[in-house]
C-alpha positions as CSV (number, residue, x, y, z in Angstrom):
1,M,-10.6,85.1,66.1
2,L,-8.5,87.8,67.5
3,K,-4.7,87.4,67.4
4,Q,-3.0,86.5,70.7
5,S,-1.5,90.0,71.2
6,K,-4.9,91.7,70.6
7,R,-6.6,89.2,72.9
8,H,-4.1,90.0,75.6
9,A,-4.8,93.8,75.1
10,E,-8.6,93.2,75.3
11,I,-8.2,91.1,78.5
12,M,-6.2,93.9,80.1
13,K,-8.8,96.5,79.0
14,L,-11.6,94.4,80.5
15,L,-9.7,93.9,83.7
16,Q,-9.1,97.6,84.0
17,M,-12.8,98.2,83.8
18,K,-14.0,95.3,86.0
19,K,-10.9,94.5,88.1
20,S,-11.6,90.8,87.8
21,C,-13.1,88.4,85.2
22,S,-13.9,84.7,85.0
23,V,-12.5,82.4,82.3
24,I,-16.0,81.8,81.0
25,E,-16.8,85.5,80.8
26,L,-13.6,86.2,78.9
27,A,-14.1,83.3,76.6
28,S,-17.6,84.4,75.7
29,T,-16.7,88.1,75.3
30,L,-13.6,87.3,73.0
31,D,-15.3,84.4,71.2
32,V,-12.6,81.9,72.0
33,S,-12.4,78.6,73.9
34,D,-11.9,78.4,77.7
35,E,-8.5,76.7,77.1
36,T,-7.4,79.6,74.9
37,I,-8.2,82.0,77.6
38,R,-6.5,79.9,80.3
39,R,-3.4,79.9,78.1
40,D,-3.6,83.6,77.7
41,I,-3.9,84.1,81.4
42,R,-0.9,81.9,82.1
43,Q,1.2,83.9,79.7
44,L,0.0,87.2,81.2
45,A,0.5,86.0,84.7
46,A,4.1,85.0,83.8
47,T,4.9,88.6,83.0
48,G,3.3,89.9,86.3
49,A,0.5,91.7,84.4
50,V,-2.3,89.7,86.1
51,E,-2.9,87.2,88.9
52,K,-4.6,83.9,88.4
53,I,-7.4,83.0,90.8
54,H,-9.7,80.0,90.8
55,G,-11.8,80.2,87.7
56,G,-10.6,83.6,86.6
57,V,-8.1,86.4,86.8
58,V,-7.6,89.7,88.6
59,L,-5.3,92.7,88.4
60,P,-2.4,92.3,90.8
61,Q,-2.5,94.7,93.8
62,N,0.9,96.2,93.0
63,T,-0.3,97.6,89.6
64,L,-3.1,99.7,91.1
65,E,-2.1,103.3,91.6
66,P,-2.6,104.7,95.1
67,P,-5.1,107.6,95.5
68,F,-4.2,110.9,94.0
69,L,-3.2,112.7,97.2
70,S,-0.8,109.9,98.0
71,R,0.7,110.0,94.5
72,M,1.3,113.7,94.9
73,Q,3.5,112.9,98.0
74,E,5.5,110.2,96.3
75,Q,8.9,111.2,94.9
76,Q,8.0,114.8,95.7
77,E,11.5,116.3,95.4
78,E,12.1,114.5,92.1
79,K,8.7,115.7,90.7
80,I,9.5,119.3,91.7
81,R,12.9,119.2,89.9
82,I,11.2,117.7,86.8
83,A,8.5,120.4,87.0
84,R,11.0,123.2,87.2
85,L,12.9,122.0,84.2
86,T,9.7,121.5,82.2
87,A,8.4,125.0,83.1
88,S,11.7,126.5,82.0
89,L,11.0,125.3,78.5
90,I,7.6,127.0,78.3
91,N,7.4,130.5,76.9
92,D,5.0,133.2,78.0
93,G,2.0,133.3,75.7
94,E,2.1,129.6,74.7
95,T,-1.0,127.3,74.5
96,I,-0.4,124.1,76.4
97,L,-2.3,121.1,77.5
98,L,-1.8,119.6,80.9
99,D,-3.3,116.3,82.0
100,N,-4.1,115.3,85.6
101,G,-1.1,113.2,86.4
102,S,0.7,114.2,89.7
103,S,3.8,115.3,87.8
104,S,1.7,117.5,85.5
105,C,0.2,119.1,88.6
106,Y,3.6,120.0,89.9
107,V,4.4,121.5,86.4
108,A,1.3,123.7,86.9
109,R,2.7,125.0,90.2
110,E,6.0,125.9,88.5
111,L,4.1,127.8,85.8
112,I,2.4,130.3,88.1
113,T,4.8,133.1,87.3
114,H,4.3,132.7,83.5
115,R,2.1,135.2,81.7
116,N,-0.5,135.0,79.0
117,L,-0.7,131.2,78.9
118,T,-3.6,129.4,77.4
119,V,-4.0,126.2,79.3
120,V,-6.3,123.3,78.4
121,T,-6.7,120.7,81.1
122,N,-9.0,118.1,82.6
123,S,-7.6,118.7,86.0
124,T,-9.3,120.9,88.6
125,E,-5.9,121.0,90.4
126,V,-4.2,122.4,87.3
127,A,-7.0,124.8,86.7
128,R,-7.0,126.1,90.3
129,E,-3.2,126.7,90.2
130,L,-3.2,128.7,86.9
131,C,-6.5,130.5,86.5
132,S,-6.8,134.2,87.4
133,R,-3.0,134.6,87.3
134,N,-1.0,136.9,85.0
135,Q,-3.6,137.1,82.3
136,N,-3.6,133.3,81.9
137,R,-6.6,131.7,80.3
138,V,-7.7,128.3,81.5
139,F,-10.1,126.0,79.7
140,M,-11.4,123.1,81.8
141,A,-12.7,120.0,80.1
142,G,-16.1,118.9,81.2
143,G,-17.5,115.5,81.7
144,E,-17.8,113.1,84.7
145,I,-15.7,114.3,87.6
146,R,-13.9,111.5,89.4
147,S,-14.0,111.5,93.2
148,D,-10.4,110.4,93.7
149,D,-8.7,113.4,91.9
150,S,-11.6,115.7,90.9
151,A,-10.5,115.3,87.2
152,A,-12.9,115.1,84.2
153,Y,-12.8,112.0,82.0
154,G,-14.9,110.4,79.4
155,P,-16.2,111.3,75.9
156,A,-17.3,114.8,76.9
157,A,-13.8,115.7,78.2
158,I,-12.1,114.3,75.1
159,Q,-14.4,116.1,72.7
160,F,-13.8,119.4,74.5
161,A,-10.0,119.1,74.6
162,K,-9.9,118.1,70.9
163,Q,-11.2,121.5,69.9
164,F,-7.8,123.1,70.8
165,S,-4.6,123.1,68.9
166,T,-1.7,123.5,71.4
167,N,2.0,124.2,71.3
168,R,2.8,121.4,73.7
169,A,1.0,118.6,75.5
170,I,2.6,117.8,78.9
171,L,1.6,114.4,80.0
172,S,2.3,112.2,83.0
173,M,2.7,108.5,82.6
174,G,2.3,105.7,85.1
175,S,4.8,103.4,83.5
176,I,7.5,103.5,80.9
177,T,9.0,100.3,79.5
178,A,11.3,99.4,76.6
179,E,8.9,96.8,75.4
180,E,5.6,98.7,75.5
181,G,6.5,102.4,75.5
182,C,4.4,104.7,77.7
183,L,1.5,103.2,79.7
184,D,-0.9,104.1,82.4
185,Y,-3.1,102.3,84.9
186,D,-6.5,103.7,84.2
187,L,-8.3,103.2,80.9
188,S,-10.1,106.6,81.0
189,E,-6.8,108.4,81.7
190,A,-5.0,106.6,78.8
191,E,-7.9,107.3,76.4
192,F,-7.8,111.0,77.3
193,K,-4.0,111.2,76.7
194,R,-4.2,109.3,73.4
195,A,-7.0,111.5,72.1
196,V,-5.3,114.8,72.8
197,M,-1.8,114.0,71.6
198,S,-2.7,114.7,68.0
199,Q,-3.8,118.2,69.0
200,A,-0.2,119.2,70.1
201,R,2.8,120.1,68.0
202,S,5.1,118.8,70.7
203,I,4.6,116.0,73.2
204,I,6.5,116.2,76.5
205,V,6.3,113.2,78.9
206,V,7.1,113.9,82.5
207,A,7.9,110.9,84.7
208,D,10.2,110.3,87.7
209,H,12.6,107.3,87.8
210,T,10.2,104.9,89.6
211,K,8.0,104.8,86.5
212,F,10.8,102.8,84.7
213,L,10.4,100.0,87.4
214,R,6.7,99.5,87.1
215,S,4.5,97.5,84.8
216,G,1.6,99.5,83.3
217,V,-1.8,98.2,82.3
218,V,-3.1,100.4,79.4
219,K,-0.9,101.5,76.4
220,V,-0.8,105.2,75.8
221,C,1.8,105.7,73.1
222,D,5.0,104.5,71.5
223,F,8.3,106.3,71.9
224,D,8.3,107.7,68.4
225,Q,5.3,109.8,69.4
226,V,7.2,111.5,72.2
227,D,9.3,114.6,71.5
228,L,10.9,114.9,74.9
229,L,11.1,112.8,78.1
230,I,11.9,114.8,81.2
231,T,12.9,112.7,84.2
232,D,15.2,112.9,87.3
233,R,17.5,110.0,86.4
234,M,18.8,108.4,83.2
235,P,16.4,105.6,82.3
236,P,17.5,102.0,81.9
237,Q,19.7,101.6,78.8
238,E,17.1,99.6,76.9
239,V,14.7,102.6,77.3
240,V,17.4,105.1,76.2
241,D,18.1,102.9,73.1
242,K,14.4,103.1,72.2
243,I,13.7,106.7,72.7
244,G,17.1,108.2,72.0
245,E,19.4,110.0,74.4
246,H,18.9,113.3,72.6
247,R,15.2,113.2,73.5
248,I,15.9,112.7,77.3
249,H,16.4,115.7,79.6
250,I,17.5,115.0,83.2
251,A,16.3,117.4,86.0
252,D,19.3,117.8,88.3
């Protein structure tokens, strides 16, 4: 039988893929009793991670990220400041990986005056901003293209990106909490980020202050895997204590 923490993680993964599950379905999949699943659901619901419904469980509406274009408009000024500071740390000629988060896309816009970059991305938005500029080379991961944000995800995208060794990986996150570290809302996005982190010598997480107030769904990484967090406000003290103030840069 899976331990409770692992069951909770498996329940969240299943919900991320299916959005809702019945108690019977979860009990059968995880090979535990209906009562065990009901207890797990009560515990997860108490934290706000799920919502109980008759005979099952669903993801709460407030944990589902809005469509990509809407995310690009949220906290726009903050994301621009974060992107400018991030871009200032990148040298001409570096090899970098950029994911498809909205903050990462703003970073790409701030990098358009850089020269001779080698950019690996799964984002058509990032690729569009940086290709054919200043002798930059852009490598776009293949795979299934998602309709919401025109980004590539899945095994093919991961396999492609893992061929590259990069100076830095610049990753957006949907949620940052002292208890869980860095999280996202989409399983495929989290899997892509986890897979490519080992390919970079330095990991930069870019996230505006609202990400400290939200509960994520899928774990991406712990704080000890992050070299630098760039944000627009100092995080809550419990997050600062976990990641270390020296690894936090504030974009004024």
